[in-house]
N, C-alpha and C positions, 0 to 999 in steps of 0.2 A: 508268597514269592521269592525262588529265588534269582538269585545270577554273580555274577563272575566274583570274587574277593577282593574289593580294595587295596592296591600296592600305599609298600607306607607312606607316610605324606599327603596322602591324593586325602583329597573334602569333597566327602560326602551330600549333594544335592538333596534335598528332604523335601523341596517345592519350591516355585518355580518365585528367581527373585529379582528386577528389573536391575537393573546394576543400571542402566545409563536411561535415561526417560528423554520425549522427545524437546526439544526447543522451540518458544513461540520465536518469531519471525515477525519482520517491520519488509515489506517489497513489494516497487514500479508495481502494478497491474502487465498477465504476462507473463510473470517473471517465475521461472522453470525455478521450484522450491523442492528441496528434499525433507520430511520428517526420519528422526530414527531411533530405536527403542534396538535395546543389549533386552536380554534379561537371558538369565540360566539357568539350568533344570533339572531333572533324571535323567529324562525321555526329552524323545524326539516335542521342539515344541512348535503352537502353530497360529499367526499371527489372523490375526480380523482388525481392521480400523474404520475406526463409526465418525460422522461429524456432533454439530450436536446439535438435532432431531434427532438420533439416535439413527440414522440410516448407514446401514454398511455403503461402503468406501467401492463401487464398482472397483476388483482386479489389487486392493489394499489390502491382498495376505501376507506380505511380503515384510524383513525389521524393516526395509526402508521403504517408503511411500516415496514415488517422485511424480508432481501437474502439477503444471500451469497456475499458476494463483489468479482467476481475477474478479474474484473476492473478500471480501472478510467472511472465516470463520474461523473455527473449532474443531477439536482435534483430538482424540481421545485410541487408544490400541490393548484390542483385547488378547494376552498371551492365555496361552493354553495347553496342553497337555494330555494324548488318551487317559489319566488316569483322574481327570475333573476338575484337577486343578486351576486354577483361572485368577487372572491377575490383570485389571488393571493399569493404565499411568497415566499420568499424570497426563492431562485438559493444557492443552497449546491453541495462542492465538496463533492461523497469520493473518496478516495485517495488508491488508493488500488497500496505497494509495495510487489515487490514480489522480496523476499530477506530474506535471510538467518533468523525466527520468537522462535530459539528457547532456547532462554532466555526471552521469554518472561510468566507472570508465570498466569498458572494455569483458574487464578483467579483475571488475571488483572481488570477493570477495568477503564480503560480508561486513566491513571494516561499518562507523555511523557514515554516510553522507548527509548530511547535509541539506532537503531540498529545498525549504520552507525558511526564511527569516524572520522573527519575528520585525515589528514597525514600529519607528517613534511616535508619540498616541501623545495628544491635548486632551490631555481629562476632568471633566468639571468637575467640582469642589462638591465629593458627596455621591457624587457617582460610583463605575461599574468601570472596572478597568481591565485590560482583555489583552493578552498578548497573548499570537502563537509563536509556534516550526513543529516544524516535521523530518520527521532524518526516520530512513531506507536501513535495518542493519539488519545481520544473522549473525548470531542473536541477536532479540529487539536487543533496543536500544533502551538504554536509561534518561529520566530526565534531570536535575540540580539545576534550580532558578538560581541569579542571585542578583542579586542586587547594592549595589558601592561595592562590587569586591570581596561580601562575606556573603555565605549560606538561607536562601529564607526553610526556611523550620516547612515541613510536609507540601512545599509546594517540589514535587514528583511528578508530571503529571507531562504533555506537549500543550497545554495550555496555562500559564498565569491567568489566576481570574482574584481580582481580590473587589471587597463589596465593602463601600462607600471610601473612598478615597480622605486622604488627608493633606494635609499639607506636605507629612511625615516620605509620605507614598513617590515625592521626589524624588526620583536622579540615572542612573543608569542601569537597562537594569542585560542580563545575557545567558545562554542555557551551555552545560554544560548536557553530553550529549555522551556516554562511551556504556560500550559493553567488555566480552573479554581480551577482544580483535584492540581495540582503539577506543580516546576520548579523542570529543571536538567540539568546540565552542564555536554558537551564533557569533555572527556583531553587535557589536554592543547598539543598543537606545536608551536616547534619553527617553524618557518619563515626564513630562509639566506633567503639576495641577493649577489648575483657574477657577476663577469665580465663577459663575454660571452665564451672563451677560461678558465674557472676555471672550469667545468660544468663536469663531468660525462656523458657519454653515460649512457641513462632507459636503466633502470631492464627487460626484456621480465617480464612480467603480463598480466594470461588471464583477455582479454576482456570480455570471461563468462564462465562456467562449467556447463555441464548438459550433465547429463546419459540415459543412458536406458537397463531398467534389465530383463534379459525374463528367468521364469524359468517356465518348459514342468514336473508335476509330474504325470497326469494321462492318460493312452493309451489304448486306446482298446486290444493291442495282446499282449502287457508288464507289470508288476506287476509296481503297481505305488513307484516313488522314495521321497525318502527324503531329498534326499542333496539340486535338490532345492531349496528346498522353504527355506530351513535353508539359506543356500549360498546369495540368491534372500538379505532378509531378516536387517545379518551382513554386505554384501554391501551395502545397503543401506544407514544403519547406520555409516560407517566408509564414505561414500562419503560425506554422507549430514553432518560432522563436520569436514574436509575437503571443504568449500565452494561452493559443487555443488547439481548442483536441479538437484535430481533423477527424476526418471519414473520412479513405481517397475510393473511387467504387471504379472501374470500366467497367463499357459492354455491356452496360443494360437491357435489358426487355421494358418495351412503356412496360409491363402489368410490376417489370424487379419496382422501373423507377421511381414509381408509386410509392411499387411500397417502406422502400428507402428512405422522400420525403416526408410519408409520415411516420417515422418512426421519428424523424430528425424534428417535427412539428412539436414532439410529446421531447423536445425537451427543451422548449424555448420558454422557459419560463418567465418567472420576474427579474427584474436586472440580467437574465442572459445574452450577451449580444450575440448571436445566430448569422452566420451563412451562408450564402445559397451557390454555387458557380459550376454552368456548367455550357461545356465544347465537346461543337458534333451541329450532325445534321442539324435541320428545325422535325423533316419529315422524313421519312423513306420512300 
């Protein structure tokens, strides 16, 4: 094979080298994500992104992969050239949290944003302690739990779990959440360890809160209504402030309403608070 002689000081690349791998991220649902890979080679490079089931990502043939994150997935990128050289990037996870993102800044740059703080616990002696927190971050944040100001060894996930607690586990806990951009701290919480007969019955809490709001305002044989769209909008804002996941739909046919209600019913598992609201005429 012949080619131009390299200039003095020029480095000849004999194979493909990935100089920048993509990074894992943690984002809210419906957030736009861009995964990036950078590679060098001796010829034109081609890219193909894949998901964890080894399926090609449609349109994922560029060094940058941009998409709207709907669920947690793993991704990898293959880089190849016309000479049958081929390398793969590191696998990365796009973790999607379907939780309240109301406090996320409009100009968020990827610094850790704490969405869930741990809650105080009163735990029976000998039982299991679980503290949880969660944060968005690009890159995905790292976690480090602390007790009474001291880091806990090997406690580096978003959930702190300790089996068979003793009196020594009583104290104040918090978590450091960081990435290359910034470090944030959760609110400190107290953990109290008591004898089994000292624990009060747990308060009833919802495992999830979901709401389906439907407003029909346009009709063939009746004047259009103004109230449904206003009611649905205001109620949606109020329910989101109360921690509900809300689906708002307007001007559905009977078949579309039945299909939406059927999907809504499937979400009503044990412990789930559900609210259905309809505004509009009762008949056409």
